[in-house]
N, C-alpha and C positions, 0 to 999 in steps of 0.2 A: 505493500499499498504506499503510496507517495506522500511526500509529508506536508503537507497545507502552511501555504503560509499564512502569519498571524497580522492583522491589520498594523500598522507601524514598521514592518519590515521594508516594505517597497512603498515609500512617497506616492502617493499619486494612485493606489490601488489597491484594491478591496475584492473578496470574494462574494458572489450573489448567493442566496440561499441555497442553490443548486451547486457550488463550488465552483463555477466558473467565474477566472478571474476578469475584472472590469476595472478600464482604467479610465481615470477622470481628466478630462483635460481645463488648463488652466484659465482664467480671462483674461482676457487683453486690455492695457491700460486705456488700449486708442478709442475703446469703445466708451469711458467716462470722460463727461465734460468736465473740464477744468472748473474751479472754484473760484469764483468773483474774488477781485482782491478787495482786504477788509479795509475800511474805514473807520480812523480812530480819530475820537472827538474828545477835546478835552474840554473838561469841566472848568469852571471858575472854581477859586482857591475856596475852601469850606474854611467856614471862619471857627478859631477853637471852640470847644467845649466850655462852657465856664463849670469851674472847680465847684463839686458838691459842699452844700454847705457841712459844717462839723456836727449839725443836729437840727434833723427836719421833724416836723411835727406829721405823722402819717396818716391819724385818722383822730380825730375828724375832719373832713373837709371843711375849706370854706363855705362860710354859711350852711354847716349841715343840719338838719333839724333831728335833735334826739329825742324820742318819744317813750322811752323807760325811764323806769325809776334807778337804775344803774347804767352807768358806762362804764368802758374800760377804753382809756387812749392809748394810741400805741405810736410810740417815737424810734427814729433810727437815730444813732450816735457813733461818730467815728472814732474809737479808741478812748470812749469816756471811762473818769474814774469814779463819779457820779453824775445822774441824769434829776432835775426836779422840775417841776411844775407849777402854775401857781394862776389863779384864777382871780379876774378883775382885778391885779395889782395886790392882792394880798398877800398871806403869807405863803411860801418857798415847800412845798411838800415832795419827798426824796418817791422816787419810781423804783420800780423791782426791775431786775433784767431776767430775760427767759427769750431762750430758742432763736437768740440773736436780735432782739429789738429790748426796746425799754417798755413798762405798760405801769399806768397809773388806774387804779379801779375807784371812780369818784360816785358816791351815792349820798342822800341826804339832802341834797339841792335842791331850790324852787323851780320852779316855773319861770321862763326869761332868757334876755339876751344875754350872752354869754363873751368873754373874750379870755383867752388860753395863751399866757406865756410859758415858754420853756427854754431851759440852760442848761449847759453840762459843763465839765470841768475834767479837763485832761488829767493826766498821771504828773504832768509838771506843776498842774495848779492853773491853767490858761482856762476863762471861761470864755463859752461862746454861747451865742444865746439862737434861738430859732425865731422865725418872722412869726409875730402875733395871728393866730388863729381865731376866727370870730364865727358861732356858733347858736343854736335857741335849743333851748330846752321848753320841751311840751309834756306836761305830767296830765 
């Protein structure tokens, strides 16, 4: 019995289901149209992205309406030692850190408009403040 060639031993040929050799012909490149020349457009220079603030009030958003009796504020801070919040310019309250954010659980408030300030102190004692956030509580 003659030994059959396996696929890959003779490039361009293979055996059919009946064991008869079959040769494939390569396509020529003359039948393939040339690709059009690429045109490259240059864009105007992009303005640099403003540096992110050291501390940001994530929630609530500006003008948000709070409808519950409790609310948890979320803040983002870059390398803080501590984060605090103040409502309507009153005493500063400490926030807690969890899962990469800083949180303040607020309760016991009355209905009405509020402003919230936030500040962080970094490991070197530098204090940074977030933009004041205004919101309304409805109970």
